[in-house]
C-alpha positions, 0 to 999 in steps of 0.5 A, a space after each residue: 135100162 135106157 129109154 129115149 124121149 123125143 124132143 120137139 124143135 120149135 123154130 121161128 121161120 127163118 130163125 137159122 138164117 137170121 143167126 139166132 137160136 135153136 129152141 128145144 123142149 119136150 112134153 115130158 116134165 123136168 127142169 134143167 139143173 146143170 149144163 157142162 162147161 163145154 155145152 155138150 151135156 145137161 142134167 135134167 130132173 123131174 122132181 115130182 116123179 123123182 126121175 132124171 135124164 142126161 141130154 146130149 147137144 150132139 143129139 138134141 132131139 133125144 135124152 136118156 133116162 138115168 135109172 139102172 139099179 136106182 129107180 128114183 134119182 135127182 140129177 144136178 150137174 154134169 161134167 164135160 165128159 158126161 158124168 152126172 152127179 146128184 142123189 139116189 133114193 136107197 132104202 128110204 134115204 137120199 144119198 149122194 151119187 154119180 154115174 159111171 161110164 155105163 150111165 149107172 148110178 153109184 153112191 159116193 162115200 158117206 159121212 160116218 154120222 150120215 142119217 138120211 139126206 145127202 146130195 152131190 150138187 156140182 162137179 168140176 168140168 174135168 170130173 175130178 171134184 164133186 161137191 154137195 151136202 149131207 148130214 154130219 156132226 160137228 166135233 166141237 158141239 156135237 150138233 148134227 146138221 147138213 154140212 158142205 162136203 167134197 169128194 176128190 177122185 184118187 189115183 185108184 179111181 175111187 173117191 175121197 170124202 172131206 166133210 166141212 163139219 168144222 164150220 159153225 152154222 146157225 141151225 140144224 138145217 145147215 148149208 145147202 150148196 148150189 154152185 161151185 167154182 175153181 179159180 185162181 187156186 181157190 175152191 168156192 162153194 156157193 149156196 145159202 144157209 138157214 137162219 136161226 129162225 128159218 129164213 135163208 141167206 147168202 153164203 160162200 165156202 172159200 177154201 173151207 172158210 165160211 163167209 156169211 154177211 149177216 150177224 145172227 144171235 139168240 136173245 130171250 123174250 116173252 110171249 105177249 098176247 093182247 097186251 099181257 105176258 104169258 107165264 106159269 104159276 106155282 101149279 104149272 098152269 098157264 097164266 097171263 100177267 100185266 107186269 113184264 118183270 114178274 118172275 113168273 113170266 116165261 122167256 123164249 128164244 128169239 132170233 135176231 139177224 143184224 139186230 132185226 127180230 126175224 119172224 116177229 111179224 110172220 113169214 113176211 119178215 123172213 130172210 130170203 137170200 141165196 146164190 143160185 149160180 155162178 159164172 167163170 168170171 167169179 160172179 155169183 147170182 141170186 137174191 139178197 135180204 137186207 135190214 133197214 131202220 132197225 130199232 132196239 126192240 128188233 122192229 124194222 123193215 126188210 128189203 129184198 131184191 136181185 143181187 150179184 156178188 163179185 168174188 174179185 171185188 168182194 162186194 154186192 151189186 143189189 137191184 132192190 128198191 134202193 137201186 138206181 140201176 133197176 129193181 128185180 126180184 132175183 137173178 137165176 144165172 148170168 154170163 159175165 155182167 153183160 148177160 144176166 137172166 131174169 124170171 120169165 122171157 127176160 135177159 139183162 143185156 148191158 143193164 137193159 131188159 130184153 125179150 129172149 124170144 125177140 133177141 134170139 129170134 125163136 118162137 114157142 107156145 110154152 111160157 118160159 119160167 127162166 134160164 137156170 144154167 148155161 155153158 161156160 161161154 153161154 152158147 148153150 142155155 137151159 131152163 124150164 117152161 111152165 103151164 097149168 095142168 088143166 086137170 089138177 090146176 097145179 103148175 107143171 114144168 118142162 125143160 128147154 134148151 137154147 143153142 145159140 149160133 154164137 157164144 155170148 162171150 169168148 174165153 181164151 185159153 190164155 185167160 184160163 191158164 192165167 186165171 185172169 178175171 176179165 169182165 170184157 165180153 164180145 158178142 156177134 148178132 145179126 147186124 150187130 157187135 156188142 161189147 160190155 165191160 170195156 171202157 175203150 172199144 174199137 171195131 175194124 173191118 178186114 181193110 183196117 177201117 174203124 167202123 165202130 167204137 161203142 158198146 153196140 155197133 151196127 155193121 154189115 155182114 162180114 168178118 171184124 176185129 174187135 179191140 176192147 181194153 186190151 182184149 182182141 177178138 175176130 168175130 163173124 157177123 151174119 
């Protein structure tokens, strides 16, 4: 059964004539978890009620409930032709699933050792590859955990399953996938893994090989309370000892990450890293935890902050307390490095914080939590708003969409075919042409006159030709 829910378009007076954005939200609860690369579709999930929807930008005031045979579902991504992937609750087990041409959920092939949890979290733009995670057993050590997996569409229209259960993970909780990129002949799955103790840290799976930037190890240590060491006497009774070398002292496993004794000081000493999203250029956005001033006994301090990992450069750019480019808690997503989204109504434009409502000229009475996903070129942005329920006092979340007049970046067909990772971005705004990621910029009017050569160029309405580090674009300014 399909039901239609009305969305309300909330626009500032004259917003369309100003050439900024259309803002859509709804009274129904849910969060935007996926937007197709072409910007037409979005996958929305109400986690609390365990129901999901598909949104179509060609009918932006409506979206469709996905139920069919499965009344409980979670949607996490959508392809360019509207195939949604996620999970369905089937006989008290969450199973990875996709929607067919009728919008009905179908369960994907399961691991032979599947127990009770599995989700499809991402799908390629052409709908031919799905990735996610589910329980499986490592054939080497028989350790059961949540492993990344991939489904590829075969010639018969079915799905072939490949589980990456041969990788070594720190704990049974495993690898949780959040983003997926196919580029330059490689397949990269991004997300986070649980650490030995229970924190989380950044992880990538590049063509099936696990990439973690932390060294995790187990050691043994005693339980110390008020200066005494916990032990067991010959009768099996708990005792407290003064001598740490007493053979009756009990030793317990301790988790160390980069030499730091994780969890020794409580939950504040837990790692909190992970990737939340990636863009076509090969940038992975999220947050990262790092160790500083670690000593032999495992004490030290952790620093946390937003991060961007560049697949091309194979390095992190961190925005923590040590950064000279600003300190931020996390990045939810980004379009190149010129538009990076922060929590709330904030976006970093060429490294400078701006208000989204002011930049794109829309109004809303809702409190914006974050932009979580975007189309490939950034023309369609999706996220969630928040407010406190007056009856329960709990926070509740609603989806929202921004449809911009102009995309944030232009990605040419040549770039797609050749697989080049160009960090040059060009955007046209009312009275302004912005260029980021370029060392040389030249903006010409249609008479061939140079009218600007900087990252931010103030111009009159009209058509312009922009040249930036070998990239040429024709843009219209309102």
